[in-house]
Backbone as CSV, one residue per row, in Angstrom:
resi,resn,N_x,N_y,N_z,CA_x,CA_y,CA_z,C_x,C_y,C_z
1,UNK,-12.897,-10.797,26.097,-11.966,-10.348,25.081,-10.810,-11.329,24.950
2,UNK,-9.682,-10.912,24.431,-8.552,-11.785,24.137,-8.033,-12.525,25.356
3,UNK,-8.101,-11.907,26.525,-7.582,-12.551,27.724,-8.297,-13.866,28.014
4,UNK,-9.520,-14.030,27.489,-10.306,-15.229,27.749,-10.110,-16.310,26.694
5,UNK,-9.365,-16.012,25.646,-9.129,-16.992,24.607,-8.233,-18.109,25.124
6,UNK,-8.421,-19.289,24.572,-7.576,-20.420,24.914,-6.185,-20.237,24.315
7,UNK,-6.137,-19.650,23.115,-4.853,-19.411,22.464,-4.849,-18.034,21.810
8,UNK,-3.654,-17.510,21.573,-3.475,-16.160,21.058,-2.687,-16.169,19.757
9,UNK,-2.809,-15.093,18.999,-2.012,-14.845,17.803,-1.347,-13.489,17.934
10,UNK,-0.742,-13.022,16.858,-0.050,-11.738,16.910,-1.017,-10.576,17.160
11,UNK,-2.268,-10.701,16.695,-3.247,-9.630,16.937,-3.477,-9.444,18.436
12,UNK,-3.626,-10.542,19.159,-3.829,-10.445,20.607,-2.574,-9.936,21.317
13,UNK,-1.390,-10.358,20.840,-0.149,-9.846,21.422,-0.118,-8.324,21.270
14,UNK,-0.495,-7.837,20.090,-0.522,-6.382,19.853,-1.558,-5.692,20.736
15,UNK,-2.746,-6.279,20.855,-3.801,-5.676,21.677,-3.393,-5.583,23.141
16,UNK,-2.766,-6.638,23.640,-2.435,-6.701,25.058,-1.148,-5.965,25.420
17,UNK,-0.188,-5.926,24.508,1.151,-5.412,24.839,1.648,-4.357,23.859
18,UNK,0.783,-3.556,23.299,1.163,-2.609,22.256,2.292,-1.677,22.675
19,UNK,2.431,-1.393,23.957,3.505,-0.505,24.419,4.858,-1.206,24.512
20,UNK,4.838,-2.535,24.526,6.055,-3.310,24.782,6.583,-4.063,23.571
21,UNK,6.050,-3.781,22.389,6.417,-4.558,21.212,6.852,-3.668,20.056
22,UNK,7.448,-4.301,19.070,7.717,-3.696,17.767,7.104,-4.629,16.722
23,UNK,6.534,-4.052,15.669,5.912,-4.848,14.616,6.702,-4.637,13.321
24,UNK,7.082,-5.732,12.695,7.809,-5.656,11.428,6.942,-4.970,10.381
25,UNK,7.564,-4.194,9.505,6.838,-3.547,8.422,6.115,-4.603,7.592
26,UNK,4.900,-4.295,7.152,4.113,-5.299,6.424,4.626,-5.541,5.007
27,UNK,4.296,-6.691,4.512,4.487,-7.100,3.118,5.932,-7.194,2.656
28,UNK,6.874,-7.239,3.572,8.258,-7.444,3.155,8.572,-8.927,3.005
29,UNK,8.049,-9.735,3.914,8.384,-11.151,3.939,7.262,-12.001,3.374
30,UNK,7.662,-13.057,2.661,6.720,-14.038,2.141,6.982,-15.350,2.867
31,UNK,5.927,-16.135,3.018,6.034,-17.426,3.680,6.352,-18.513,2.661
32,UNK,7.384,-19.309,2.943,7.783,-20.383,2.038,7.746,-21.758,2.686
33,UNK,7.652,-21.827,3.999,7.643,-23.111,4.682,6.253,-23.708,4.783
34,UNK,6.193,-24.921,5.293,4.932,-25.628,5.453,4.144,-25.218,6.680
35,UNK,4.706,-24.389,7.544,4.007,-23.842,8.708,3.979,-22.328,8.591
36,UNK,2.986,-21.696,9.235,2.907,-20.237,9.175,2.952,-19.583,10.554
37,UNK,2.948,-20.371,11.621,2.941,-19.807,12.970,4.043,-20.406,13.823
38,UNK,4.712,-19.527,14.575,5.677,-19.982,15.561,6.017,-18.812,16.477
39,UNK,6.638,-19.128,17.572,7.152,-18.108,18.482,8.361,-18.690,19.181
40,UNK,9.260,-17.810,19.590,10.442,-18.294,20.286,11.484,-17.225,20.461
41,UNK,12.523,-17.600,21.181,13.661,-16.704,21.405,14.444,-16.543,20.106
42,UNK,14.939,-15.348,19.867,15.644,-15.011,18.635,17.139,-15.294,18.749
43,UNK,17.691,-15.847,17.672,19.134,-15.933,17.482,19.421,-15.163,16.198
44,UNK,20.184,-14.078,16.291,20.474,-13.258,15.115,21.745,-13.723,14.409
45,UNK,21.718,-13.618,13.077,22.853,-14.023,12.251,23.021,-12.998,11.134
46,UNK,24.224,-12.473,10.994,24.549,-11.555,9.911,25.399,-12.310,8.891
47,UNK,24.966,-12.287,7.613,25.636,-13.052,6.565,26.063,-12.147,5.422
48,UNK,27.143,-12.538,4.734,27.608,-11.812,3.561,27.828,-12.811,2.428
49,UNK,26.749,-13.146,1.710,26.797,-14.077,0.582,27.338,-15.457,0.957
50,UNK,27.273,-15.821,2.208,27.843,-17.081,2.676,26.940,-17.619,3.779
51,UNK,26.332,-18.778,3.547,25.397,-19.316,4.530,26.035,-20.290,5.519
52,UNK,27.361,-20.436,5.509,27.994,-21.457,6.354,27.759,-21.217,7.846
53,UNK,27.731,-19.974,8.289,27.463,-19.689,9.709,26.035,-20.082,10.061
54,UNK,25.090,-19.798,9.177,23.695,-20.193,9.404,23.567,-21.712,9.391
55,UNK,24.253,-22.378,8.481,24.217,-23.843,8.416,24.719,-24.446,9.728
56,UNK,25.848,-23.958,10.219,26.393,-24.454,11.484,25.406,-24.224,12.629
57,UNK,24.801,-23.046,12.651,23.820,-22.730,13.690,22.641,-23.695,13.641
58,UNK,22.093,-23.932,12.447,20.915,-24.797,12.311,21.234,-26.266,12.540
59,UNK,22.509,-26.619,12.559,22.918,-27.981,12.885,23.122,-28.170,14.392
60,UNK,22.941,-27.097,15.157,23.040,-27.170,16.619,21.628,-27.221,17.206
61,UNK,21.487,-27.620,18.485,20.155,-27.687,19.083,19.440,-26.333,19.070
62,UNK,18.230,-26.327,18.516,17.463,-25.086,18.398,16.604,-24.782,19.606
63,UNK,16.087,-25.812,20.265,15.230,-25.633,21.438,14.087,-24.656,21.174
64,UNK,13.515,-24.712,19.967,12.378,-23.870,19.623,12.720,-22.433,19.269
65,UNK,14.020,-22.097,19.242,14.409,-20.723,18.922,14.157,-20.405,17.446
66,UNK,14.178,-19.109,17.128,13.948,-18.633,15.770,15.240,-17.989,15.264
67,UNK,15.756,-18.477,14.140,16.939,-17.880,13.517,16.478,-16.702,12.668
68,UNK,17.062,-15.526,12.912,16.757,-14.321,12.145,18.049,-13.872,11.481
69,UNK,18.071,-13.932,10.138,19.294,-13.652,9.392,19.119,-12.445,8.483
70,UNK,20.152,-11.626,8.447,20.228,-10.491,7.509,21.371,-10.792,6.555
71,UNK,21.062,-10.712,5.250,22.042,-11.060,4.230,22.427,-9.806,3.463
72,UNK,23.739,-9.573,3.342,24.206,-8.454,2.525,25.023,-9.004,1.360
73,UNK,25.321,-8.144,0.405,26.110,-8.552,-0.750,25.228,-8.833,-1.949
74,UNK,25.754,-9.592,-2.886,25.039,-9.932,-4.110,23.889,-10.894,-3.840
75,UNK,22.952,-10.943,-4.771,21.826,-11.869,-4.657,22.319,-13.303,-4.563
76,UNK,21.748,-14.038,-3.618,21.986,-15.471,-3.495,20.969,-16.028,-2.515
77,UNK,20.696,-17.316,-2.644,19.805,-17.985,-1.695,20.640,-18.553,-0.554
78,UNK,20.242,-18.264,0.679,20.996,-18.775,1.825,20.280,-19.920,2.535
79,UNK,19.022,-20.180,2.170,18.285,-21.315,2.737,17.580,-22.053,1.613
80,UNK,17.706,-23.368,1.657,16.984,-24.262,0.767,16.509,-25.447,1.584
81,UNK,16.134,-26.512,0.912,15.585,-27.663,1.615,16.595,-28.315,2.565
82,UNK,17.881,-28.323,2.230,18.875,-28.957,3.111,19.002,-28.230,4.450
83,UNK,19.136,-26.908,4.427,19.233,-26.156,5.682,17.935,-26.227,6.474
84,UNK,16.809,-26.218,5.767,15.526,-26.336,6.456,15.423,-27.687,7.161
85,UNK,15.916,-28.744,6.531,15.899,-30.065,7.168,16.776,-30.082,8.418
86,UNK,17.952,-29.435,8.355,18.784,-29.323,9.557,18.006,-28.644,10.679
87,UNK,17.310,-27.564,10.348,16.546,-26.810,11.351,15.458,-27.681,11.974
88,UNK,14.740,-28.409,11.158,13.673,-29.283,11.663,14.264,-30.370,12.553
89,UNK,15.295,-31.042,12.065,15.915,-32.149,12.806,16.498,-31.708,14.143
90,UNK,16.884,-30.438,14.249,17.524,-29.948,15.469,16.609,-29.089,16.337
91,UNK,15.314,-29.067,16.018,14.341,-28.433,16.901,14.254,-26.923,16.830
92,UNK,14.583,-26.318,15.693,14.418,-24.879,15.529,12.939,-24.578,15.288
93,UNK,12.472,-23.442,15.770,11.067,-23.070,15.619,10.748,-22.402,14.303
94,UNK,11.739,-21.730,13.698,11.505,-21.044,12.442,12.743,-20.313,11.973
95,UNK,12.653,-19.804,10.736,13.756,-19.066,10.123,13.165,-17.843,9.430
96,UNK,13.720,-16.668,9.715,13.383,-15.444,8.993,14.655,-14.962,8.310
97,UNK,14.568,-14.707,7.009,15.741,-14.281,6.263,15.451,-12.980,5.545
98,UNK,16.210,-11.933,5.870,16.156,-10.736,5.046,17.122,-11.024,3.903
99,UNK,16.632,-11.825,2.993,17.400,-12.343,1.875,16.516,-13.327,1.137
100,UNK,17.140,-14.309,0.493,16.408,-15.164,-0.432,16.552,-16.646,-0.097
101,UNK,15.559,-17.420,-0.577,15.533,-18.874,-0.417,15.429,-19.518,-1.796
102,UNK,15.639,-20.818,-1.831,15.434,-21.593,-3.054,14.835,-22.938,-2.667
103,UNK,14.608,-23.793,-3.632,13.977,-25.104,-3.398,12.577,-24.933,-2.795
104,UNK,11.865,-23.926,-3.251,10.573,-23.603,-2.636,9.537,-24.703,-2.813
105,UNK,9.650,-25.496,-3.864,8.725,-26.617,-4.038,8.852,-27.615,-2.890
106,UNK,10.044,-27.738,-2.325,10.267,-28.621,-1.177,9.973,-27.910,0.137
107,UNK,10.378,-26.639,0.260,10.168,-25.906,1.515,8.703,-25.913,1.928
108,UNK,7.795,-25.768,0.959,6.371,-25.695,1.305,5.832,-27.012,1.863
109,UNK,6.574,-28.107,1.705,6.142,-29.402,2.245,6.761,-29.686,3.614
110,UNK,7.641,-28.801,4.070,8.385,-29.054,5.304,7.738,-28.330,6.488
111,UNK,7.613,-29.004,7.641,6.926,-28.417,8.803,7.779,-27.383,9.538
112,UNK,8.017,-26.245,8.886,8.874,-25.206,9.434,8.388,-23.863,8.921
113,UNK,8.403,-22.847,9.773,8.153,-21.481,9.333,9.420,-20.990,8.658
114,UNK,9.301,-20.583,7.403,10.416,-20.007,6.656,9.894,-18.742,5.984
115,UNK,10.397,-17.590,6.408,10.012,-16.312,5.826,11.234,-15.702,5.155
116,UNK,11.039,-15.134,3.961,12.141,-14.504,3.231,11.579,-13.404,2.342
117,UNK,12.483,-12.590,1.786,12.077,-11.523,0.878,11.611,-12.073,-0.460
118,UNK,12.181,-13.196,-0.874,11.824,-13.778,-2.159,12.666,-14.999,-2.448
119,UNK,12.654,-15.391,-3.716,13.394,-16.568,-4.148,14.496,-16.171,-5.121
120,UNK,15.522,-17.007,-5.159,16.626,-16.813,-6.082,17.291,-18.185,-6.240
121,UNK,17.474,-18.678,-7.450,17.953,-20.053,-7.613,19.432,-20.275,-7.325
122,UNK,20.236,-19.230,-7.343,21.685,-19.375,-7.142,22.008,-19.477,-5.654
123,UNK,22.741,-20.530,-5.279,23.092,-20.695,-3.869,24.184,-19.707,-3.463
124,UNK,24.378,-19.616,-2.174,25.374,-18.674,-1.655,26.781,-19.150,-1.988
125,UNK,27.690,-18.193,-2.060,29.101,-18.514,-2.239,29.699,-18.715,-0.850
126,UNK,30.921,-18.998,-0.799,31.606,-19.129,0.493,32.554,-17.947,0.631
127,UNK,31.959,-16.753,0.686,32.705,-15.499,0.663,33.410,-15.225,1.995
128,UNK,32.629,-15.200,3.078,33.212,-14.938,4.397,32.235,-15.393,5.462
129,UNK,32.761,-15.779,6.594,31.902,-16.237,7.680,31.041,-15.099,8.196
130,UNK,29.865,-15.465,8.653,28.963,-14.489,9.245,29.200,-14.369,10.737
131,UNK,28.350,-13.595,11.384,28.447,-13.424,12.831,27.102,-13.709,13.484
132,UNK,27.150,-14.238,14.669,25.959,-14.540,15.457,25.919,-13.576,16.633
133,UNK,24.739,-13.052,16.931,24.564,-12.264,18.145,24.513,-10.764,17.986
134,UNK,24.651,-10.257,16.774,24.571,-8.814,16.555,23.115,-8.355,16.569
135,UNK,22.888,-7.101,16.946,21.565,-6.505,16.767,21.423,-6.146,15.299
136,UNK,20.313,-6.565,14.696,20.079,-6.357,13.268,18.935,-5.385,13.053
137,UNK,19.047,-4.567,12.020,17.956,-3.677,11.622,17.228,-4.349,10.461
138,UNK,16.024,-4.866,10.745,15.255,-5.607,9.754,13.818,-5.108,9.754
139,UNK,13.332,-4.742,8.589,11.929,-4.349,8.402,11.491,-3.264,9.379
140,UNK,12.384,-2.295,9.625,12.055,-1.188,10.507,12.131,-1.491,11.987
141,UNK,12.692,-2.640,12.335,12.758,-3.086,13.724,14.209,-3.424,14.079
142,UNK,14.629,-3.017,15.270,15.932,-3.429,15.795,15.742,-4.784,16.461
143,UNK,16.299,-5.816,15.852,16.132,-7.182,16.340,17.358,-7.557,17.152
144,UNK,17.172,-7.648,18.450,18.272,-7.993,19.353,18.333,-9.504,19.561
145,UNK,19.550,-10.003,19.628,19.795,-11.398,19.973,19.127,-11.672,21.321
146,UNK,18.463,-12.773,21.451,17.724,-13.235,22.642,16.430,-12.470,22.907
147,UNK,15.978,-11.606,21.979,14.636,-11.053,22.137,13.651,-12.183,21.816
148,UNK,12.365,-11.888,21.818,11.347,-12.921,21.608,10.466,-12.503,20.441
149,UNK,10.098,-13.478,19.602,9.339,-13.160,18.390,8.087,-14.018,18.297
150,UNK,7.038,-13.415,17.773,5.761,-14.088,17.523,5.455,-13.921,16.033
151,UNK,5.148,-15.024,15.338,4.900,-15.000,13.897,3.611,-15.750,13.597
152,UNK,2.745,-15.135,12.816,1.597,-15.842,12.261,1.189,-15.181,10.956
153,UNK,0.034,-15.568,10.425,-0.396,-15.051,9.135,-0.712,-13.556,9.159
154,UNK,-0.845,-12.959,10.337,-1.106,-11.523,10.448,0.160,-10.681,10.485
155,UNK,1.300,-11.266,10.833,2.524,-10.485,10.877,3.580,-11.032,11.815
156,UNK,4.565,-10.181,12.079,5.712,-10.534,12.916,5.825,-9.486,14.017
157,UNK,5.830,-9.943,15.266,5.869,-9.067,16.433,7.086,-9.440,17.281
158,UNK,7.825,-8.412,17.710,9.033,-8.622,18.500,8.879,-7.971,19.864
159,UNK,9.331,-8.671,20.899,9.346,-8.108,22.252,10.708,-8.401,22.883
160,UNK,11.013,-7.691,23.948,12.298,-7.912,24.621,12.352,-9.263,25.301
161,UNK,11.177,-9.763,25.702,11.122,-11.068,26.362,9.783,-11.722,26.105
162,UNK,9.672,-12.984,26.481,8.438,-13.741,26.298,7.371,-13.230,27.256
163,UNK,6.133,-13.134,26.766,5.006,-12.777,27.623,4.445,-14.067,28.218
164,UNK,4.567,-14.230,29.526,4.217,-15.493,30.172,2.722,-15.802,30.117
165,UNK,1.869,-14.807,29.928,0.433,-15.034,29.901,-0.099,-15.247,28.472
166,UNK,0.771,-15.281,27.498,0.357,-15.505,26.118,0.512,-17.007,25.803
167,UNK,-0.584,-17.628,25.411,-0.579,-18.999,24.948,-0.656,-18.926,23.427
168,UNK,0.500,-18.834,22.784,0.549,-18.557,21.359,0.189,-19.786,20.532
169,UNK,-0.664,-19.578,19.541,-1.089,-20.644,18.633,0.103,-21.102,17.809
170,UNK,0.335,-22.399,17.766,1.446,-22.924,16.958,0.926,-23.804,15.869
């Protein structure tokens, strides 16, 4: 069975650890980046029509972590090709946005997992700084800062920590 596989995906994580995980509600997020699979420690970001906190975060060393952002306020795109390039250059594993992205023609060519609710051409305003480290309620899941996330074409799975016996497909 799955334990004998060389590599695992979210289906195997669910099969092996169903009691220890939360699964994001289906069909909320669309994939916009050039990659569809990643896993890593979560860094949570709460934004209010202003992506400057996320930009600063993605300009810092990512070490394979996944930025998970919740955006409130009016419609605006908080990630485009420039922020995605910062994330790639600084070693981030992926970005999940409960909000919108733009520059999708470029995002799909970039080697980064980028998940969002949809697209919107208007960039964010500089309304107010966001916060890093809050627990966020996203897609029916309480996403805690420093939890661990697994993402692939089957879905998004969250656990309190990394499963050491999972060799996740990247």
